[in-house]
N, C-alpha and C positions, 0 to 999 in steps of 0.2 A: 528638565529631568530627562535622562537618557532612557530610551526604551530598548528592549531586546531587538536585535535585527531580525528580519522575517525568517531567516533560516535557523535562528537560534531561539526556540520558544522558551518562555519563562518556566521555572521549575513547577509552578502551580499548573500551568498549561500542560507541561510534560506529564504530570501526574494524572490529569484528566484524560489525556490521550492514551496513556498506558492503561488506564482503567477501561477505556473504550476498546483498546487493542485486545485486552483479555476477554472482554465481552464478545467482540467481533470474532475472535478466534474460536471461542466456545460455540457461537452460532454457526460458523462455517463448518466446524467439525460435526455438529449435529445435523446440519442440512446437507452435508456431503459436498459442499462447494468450497474448494480451496483455491489459493492463489494459483497453484499449478494448473488446476482444472480450468479456471477462468482464463488463464493465459493460453492454454491449449485451444479453448473454444474461440478466443479472439483470433488466434492464428488461422483457425478453420474458417471463420467468418471472412477474414481478409482474403484468404485463398478463393473462397466462393465469389467474392466481389471481383477479384482480379481475373477470374476465369472469363468474365464478359458474357456469361450466358443468362444473366438474370434480367427480368423485366425491370423497368424503372421503379415500379411499386415495390418489388422484392428488394431491389438495390437500396431503396430508402429504408426499408425495414431492417435490412442487414446493417446498414450504416448506423441506425439508431441503436441496435443491439451492440455493435462494436464500440460505440461511444460509451455505453453503460459499462461494458466489460473493461474498457480502458480506464475509466474513472475508478472502478472497483479495484483493479490491479494497482493503479497508482496510489490509491489510499492505503492499501496493504503495504506497499513499499515504503510509503511515508511513515506509517506506524512502526514498521520494523526498524527503520533508520532512527526514529526517536527512541525506541526501546534500546537500541545499541548505544546511543549517546547517553541515555540515562544510566545504563550499566557501566559505561566507561567512566562517567563522572562520579558515580558512587563507589567505584572500586577503590580499595585502599591503595595509596601510592606506595611504591616500593621504598623500603628504608635503605638508605645508603649507610654503609659502615664508615665510621671515621677512624683514621689510622691511629 
């Protein structure tokens, strides 16, 4: 039996992820945390780390924070991509006129 390739989730899985996306979007808007804010904070953390002025302990804390932000941002991008695929697949195909 063929399985869906990893980059092409099943329609059932797509529905679950879309439900999670809606829930996550709602949580982010109520908590004030958005993809853009998380990305901006990630860029700030990277800048602080690259400045080379942090102690090892602070560097490790920033690294951990950056990893968490990276995972959050990537999850948001993955959900958005899945949502776009879902909309693309469920959109009616254009009708071609026959001569």
